[in-house]
N, C-alpha and C positions, 0 to 999 in steps of 0.2 A: 465712556461710551465713544462711539465713532460714527463718522459719516461714511457713506459708500458712494463710489462713482464707477459706473461701467461705461467703457468707451469702445464702441464697435465690437462688442463681444460676440464671437462666433464659435460654435462647436459642431464639428463634423464627425460622424461615425461612418467611415467609408464614403459612400456617395450620398448618404443621408445628412442633410443639414438640419440639425436639431434646434439650433439657435442661430439666427442670422442677423448680424450687425446690430445687436442690442445696445442702446445708449440710454442711460437714465441715471438719476442721482437720488440718493436717500439721505435726508438730513439727519444730523446727530439727534438721537432720541425719537426719531419718527417711526411710526408703525405703517408699513406698506404691505400690500398684497399683490402677489403675482397670480392673476386669474386667467383661466382659459380651459378649454376641453382637454381631454387626455391626448398626449402627443404633441402639445403646443410648444413645449420647450421650457416650461416653468420649473420643473424639478431639476432639469439639466442646468439651468441658470443657477439655482440654489446650490447645487453641488460644485459648480465652478467657484462660487463665492466662498464656499467652505474649504476649497482646495482639494476636494476629492477628485474632481475632473480638472484637467488642464485645458485652457482655451486653445482652440485652433488658431484663432486670431483675436485681437483686441486686448484691452487692459482692464485690470481691476485695481481700484484704489481704496484704501482705508485711510481716512484723514489725509488725503493728498499723497499718500505713500503707496507706490505700486507694490502689490503683493503677489503678482503672478508666480514668482519663484519661491514664495514663502511656504513652508510645510504646513499642513493642516493644523498640527499641534501647536504651532507658533502664531496662529491667526487670532487667538482669543475669541473663538466662535463657539457658541453652544448650539447643538443641533438636536432637534426632536424629530424622530422618524414616525411615519404613519403606523408602523407595527409596534412602536414603543421600544422594542429590542431590549427588554429587561432580561436579566439572568435568572432563570427559574429556580436555581438551587440557592440563590442568595436571598437574604431578607431585604425588606425595603431599605433599611438602614444601610446595608452593605452595598446595595445597588446605587444608592445616592452617593455613598462615600467612595465608590470605585475610582472615579477620575482623580480624586485627591490622593488616594493611596498609590495610584499609578505615578503620580507626580512626586511621591515620597514626601508628602506634607507631614508635619508633626501630628501625633495622635490627638492632642488637645485641640488643635486647629480644626482637624477633620470633624471631631465630635461637635464642636461649636457651630461650624458651618452647616453640617447636616441638620442639626436641630433648628437652626435659623430658617433654612429654606423650607423645612417641613412645617414650621409654624406659619410661614408666609403663605403656603398653599393649603394649610389647614389639614394636614395628615399626620400630626404628631402621634396620634394613637395607633397608627398603622406601621410604625417603624419595625416592629418585631415580626410582622407577617411576611409571607412569601407571595410573589406575583400571582400564583394560582389561587390564592385566597382573596384576591381583590376583584372588584368590579372593573369594567372597562374605564369608567371615569376616574377611579382611583389609580389604575395603572397609568393613565395619561398624566396624572399629577406627579406620579413618581418619576416618569420620564422627563417631565418638565423640571423637577427638582434636580435631577442628575445633570441637566444642561445648565441650570442656574448656579449650582454649587461651585462651579469653577469661576464664578463672577466674570462671565464673558462680556466683551464689549459689544458683541453682536449676537442676537438670538435668531436662529433660523428654524422655522416650523414647517415641516413637510406633511401636509394633509393631516394635522394632528387630531382632528375631530371626526374623521370619516368612519371610524369604527364604533362610534357612539350612537345610541338611539336618539330620536328627535328631541325629546325633552332634555336629556342630559347634554346634548350638543348645545342647546340654547344656554343652559346654566354654565357650561364650561367656557363658552364664548365670552360671556361676561366676566368670568374669573380670569381668563388670560388677559383680557383688556385691562382689568383692574390691576393685575400684576405689572403689566407693561407700563401703565401710567405711574404706578407707585415707584417702580425701579428706574424709569426713564431710560430704558435700554433700547437701542436701535434694533428693530425687529422686522423680519421679512417672513410673511406667511404665504405658503403655496397652497392654493385651493382651486377646485373646480366649481365650488359652490358660491354663486354670486351673492347670495344673502350673507354668507359668512364674510366675504370680502367687504361688502358694502357696510356692514354693521361694525366691523372691527377695525378697519384700516383708516388711516388719515388720507392716504392716496392709494389708488388702485391702478396697476399696470395690466391692461388686457392684452393677452397674447394669442396669436393664431398662426399655426404652421411655422413656428419659430420666429415670427416677426411681431414686434410691438405695434399694437393697433391704436392705443390711446393710453395716456397716463395722466391722471389728475384726481381731484377729490371725488368721492362717490356721487355727490349731487351733480357735478359737472358731467360725468359719464352718463348719468340718468337723464338729465335735462338737455344736454347738448352732445349726443353721441357723434363721433367724428365720421363714422361710416356705418354701413348696413350691418356688418358683423357685430359691432359693439351694440348697436340698437337692438338687434335680435337676441343678443346674449344677456344683456342687462335688463332686469325687470321681471317681476313675478306677480301676476301672470304676464306672459310675454307680450310684446308690442304687436298690434295688428299690422300686417303688411299687405299691400295690394298694388298690382301694376296699374298705372293710370296714364292717360294722355292729357297733355296740356293744349287747350285750344281756346280761341276767342269766338264767341257766338253772340251776335247782336251787341257787339262791343262789351260783352260780359265775359271775363276770363273764367275758365272752368277747368277742373280736373275730372276727367271722365273715366269711369271704371266699368267693369261688367256688372251692372246692377245698381249703380248710383252715380250721381253727378254732384260734385262739390264746388261751390263758388270759391274763387280765390281772392283774398284780400290784396290790396295794392302792394303791401310790403313784400309779399311772396312773388308777385308778378315781376318785380324788378330783379329778384334773385333768379327766377326761372329764365328770364330773357337773357341774362348774362351767361348762362350755361350753353346756349346755342342748341339745346336739345328739346325734344317734344314729348318724350316718354320718360317716366320716372317711376320710382317705387314710393308709394305713400305709406307713412307709418303713423299710427295713432295708438297711444297707450289706452288700455281698457278703462282706466280711472279718469281719463281726460275726455270722457264722453258722457252725455246725459241722455235720458229717454224722455219722450214727450208723446202725449196722446194725439196731438195735432201738429200740423206742419209749422215749422219755424224757419227763419232765415238760415240758410246753410245746412238744413237738415235733409235726411233721406230716409226712406221707409224700408223696413225689412221684416222678416218673419222669424219669430223665436222658434228654435228647434231643439234646444237643450238648455238645462239649468244645472248649475253647479253650486250648491250651498257651501260657503266657506267659513261659516260661523259668524264672523264679523260682517260679512257681506255676501252677495250672490253674484256669480259670474254667469251672465246671460249670453248665449250663443245665438247669433243671427245669421240668416241667409240673405245674400244679395246676388241674384243670378247664380253664378258658379262660385262666388266668393263667400267665405264665412268670416264672421266678425265677432269679437268678444267685448262685452261691456260690463264693467264692474259697478254694481249698484248696492246701496245700503240694504240691510236685511228687511227694513220696513217696506221697501218697494214691492208691490204685489204684481208679479208677472207670471203668465202661464205659457206653456208650450202651445204654439199655434197663434199666439197674439201677433198682430201686425202693428208695430210701433214706429215712431219717428226717432231716428238716431241723430243727436246734435253734437258734433265734435267741437271742442274748444279750438277755434282757429289759431290761437296764439300758441297752442301746444302741438300742432301737427309737425311732422318731420317729412322731408322729401330727399330722395337719394337719386343720384345720376346713374347712368348705365354702368359705370365702373364701381358703383357702391359708395362713392363719396357723398357725404352730406351736402346738400345744396347750400346750406348755411355756411359750411366750411369752405366750399368752393368759392362762394361769394366773398368771404374774408380774404382768401388767397388772391382772387382777382383784384380786389381793392388794393392789397399790398403791392401787387405788381404794377398797378396803374400809378400808384404814388411813387 
């Protein structure tokens, strides 16, 4: 297996900067995800690691050895594409064996390795079929086998689950994670699906417009988003966002929005004062809110205008002036459209962002470091 280090990695296509100064490290045997919307630079990054694209600037290291000038075939990388790219005229066996035959490995070795990876991915009974006779999930496993049969040091997965239906996607997610743990192979997954990234990867690198926004464990991205983009992109259902003003009235600090007023606890007051700003974006996740029939400390009242049953719970949509707000409640909670209820946010779970989109919590940490 191998560790990976990217230093100032940049890729330009003419005047378009697809990846801009990307720096991150992947530990030996780690599973990471490159996550972001279409056009954010994640697949371009993957193809630079594979050697298919050459960086415009920056360096790529495998185990502290720079590989910028190493040919793709010599990088010991297995690559699985979104389209699977199987040869339709070949059997499953022949598709898996193709890389080994290309490398002119002995026939006995080829047969042994093909059957080993087929057993690992549980497709031994499909070796005599052709791709056209397989389901999407089966084709995905064949593509994975073809990448694994070379015994690569690094496995690169480019949107491998996007062509599968919802149920099969969940099953295959677990299967890939099982294989990665079992083999201990360093793996990078490219995906636009934040649930995919959060459930499969040890760490997630969120990208936007070619720039790394945040890199860390899934729970860190969820609980402590560094900026407004990460906060809005991570989470399903998405975070509630509202413009608010910070003011002190009768010695009571408040966040005032169009439709509600939220008291501010002392911990947040210190952070807000350090920014020197008075207008912010408030973020509250739907699951970090409770409903009440009567007023409580820190609560505000709204009217229910839409209900979304989700099976395990219900997403309740509220109106506050011109703002809308989502609250996730258990299926046992009985709510009707038109009800006026009190919304009670968990003050310890709120998020606030400055005018440039940076988290107030993050800015407070930066300011503290500078002061020290």
